C-alpha positions, 0 to 999 in steps of 0.5 A, a space after each residue: 394675151 387673149 385666149 378664145 373661149 375654146 382655150 379656157 374652156 380646156 384649161 379648166 377640164 385639164 384642171 379638173 382631171 388633175 384634181 380627180 387624179 389627186 383625189 383618187 391617190 389620196 383615197 388609196 392612201 387612205 383605203 391602204 392604211 385602214 387595215 393596218 389600223 384596224 390590226 394595229 387596234 386589235 394587238 393593243 387591245 389583246 396587250 391590255 386585257 392580258 396586262 389587266 387579266 395578270 394583274 387583276 385590273 378590273 374595268 368598271 362599266 361607266 354607271 349612269 345617275 339612275 343605276 347608281 341611285 337603283 343600286 343605292 335605293 336596293 338595300 334590302 339585297 345584304 353585301 355579302 362582305 357586310 352580311 359576313 361580317 355581322 354573323 362572326 360579330 354576333 357568334 359567340 366564339 372569337 373571330 379574326 376580328 376580335 381574335 380572342 375572348 376574356 374569361 369572365 365568371 358566371 356569378 351566382 345568383 341571389 337565392 330564391 326558392 319561389 324563381 329558382 330549382 335551389 331548395 331553401 337549405 341548398 348552397 347554389 352551386 354553378 354546375 353544367 350537367 350533360 345528359 343528366 349525368 356528368 357534372 362539370 364545376 365552374 372552374 374559380 379564377 384562381 385554379 387557372 395557373 394549376 391548370 396552365 390556362 389562360 385567362 383569354 380563349 382563342 378559336 383554338 380552344 372552342 372545340 364541338 358545340 353540344 347544346 343551350 343550357 336548360 334551367 332543370 329542377 334536377 339532372 334529367 337524362 332527357 336534358 341534354 345540357 341542364 342547370 340549376 343555376 338561372 344565369 346559366 339558362 340560355 348559355 350556349 356549351 362547348 367542350 374546351 377543345 385541348 381537354 378532350 370531354 373533361 372540360 367544357 367553356 359555357 358562353 353567354 352575353 359577357 360572361 364566358 368560363 371554362 367548367 371542369 369534369 366534377 363528377 357523375 350523378 349516377 346510382 353506380 359509380 363510373 369506373 376509372 376507364 370511363 373517366 379516363 377517356 373524359 380526358 382522352 386517356 387510354 394509356 399510363 403514356 398521357 399521364 404526365 405525373 401524379 402529386 399527392 398528400 397524405 394525412 394521419 396522425 401524429 400523436 393526437 393530432 390529425 394533419 398533413 404527414 407528406 406530400 410529393 410528386 410521382 414522375 417515374 414511369 414504372 410507378 405511374 404504370 403500375 397506378 394506371 393499370 390498378 385503377 383501370 381494374 378497379 370495379 364501382 360498387 352500386 348504391 342499392 339504397 338512394 337513402 343508405 349510400 354507404 355499402 354494410 362492408 364499408 360501415 364494418 370496415 370503419 367501425 373496425 378501425 375506429 375500435 382498434 386505431 391503435 393496431 392500424 397506421 392511419 393515412 387519408 391519401 388524395 392523389 390529383 391526376 395530372 394529364 398531358 392536355 394540362 387537364 387535372 382529376 382530384 378526386 382520386 381518395 385512397 384509405 389503405 388502411 380500411 379492411 385490404 384497402 379502399 378507394 373511394 366508390 370502388 369495391 375493396 382491393 385486393 391485398 396485393 393490389 393495396 400493397 402495389 398502390 401503396 408503393 406507388 404513390 411515393 415521392 421519387 
């Protein structure tokens, strides 16, 4: 059935209109979905951000080949982690990585008066001297059990840093840390923390060793208050116990006649009270270091030994921090009683002190 041109044209216009209506409907649907999609995207972004923050997830930015090459070439800027690790590895103290340091004693150098400060007739000694006055000796390994020391030091053992060893000819008060022994030169010196100031840790390269208080190098002997302060002892309560040996005459033979420990607190209190009251004598003549009254006391004993009960008493003072003072020498038979380096005891002090140094 044939149609006129007018009918054909009308049919085409009708279909175009229908298509336009359908297109408009689709646009409305799309435009109405855009806000919802945007809201959904925002919600998802917030959720993902919170999740990553709570779980410490860090999003790394994409790196281009150029930026990667640039980062690899910038080796002059140290990485903080690498820098800290290197510093710790070079440290003289143990770190979390090393944890402990093994004790390795300093050896005595071969004596050579042309290159060291020891005289020809002087035995080399491995000592460290603080301020030209306080002498510390290297502790031999065989004495470690007596002090309850381990042969591996931990970080907590290292106390305050004191200084670096300077090799010196004599004990110089202007030198903070000195030593005659050449192998000690340049060593780092710390207080051994548990000892207060009665022991040191000396470290250099492969060597690491504990040095304990030995004596004072001074014209005037220190009082026991000063000695006790090195050990952090300010009352009898800081003393754990005393150990002692007594040597004397058995017939014509000089030998050990008694030894024991003192743990009785009353005896330790008496010992502490008397020792802190002792007065050190002053050395007025650097050549004649023994005072006249002490020479006379020895002469009196030697003239009439049968009139005296000879007792040469050595006392080791054991402190609660594990340290030991070994140089308390007491001669009750000389005059009214004599403790090495101190003025004479009174007769009352001598009687009390001798009674305190007896086994429980």
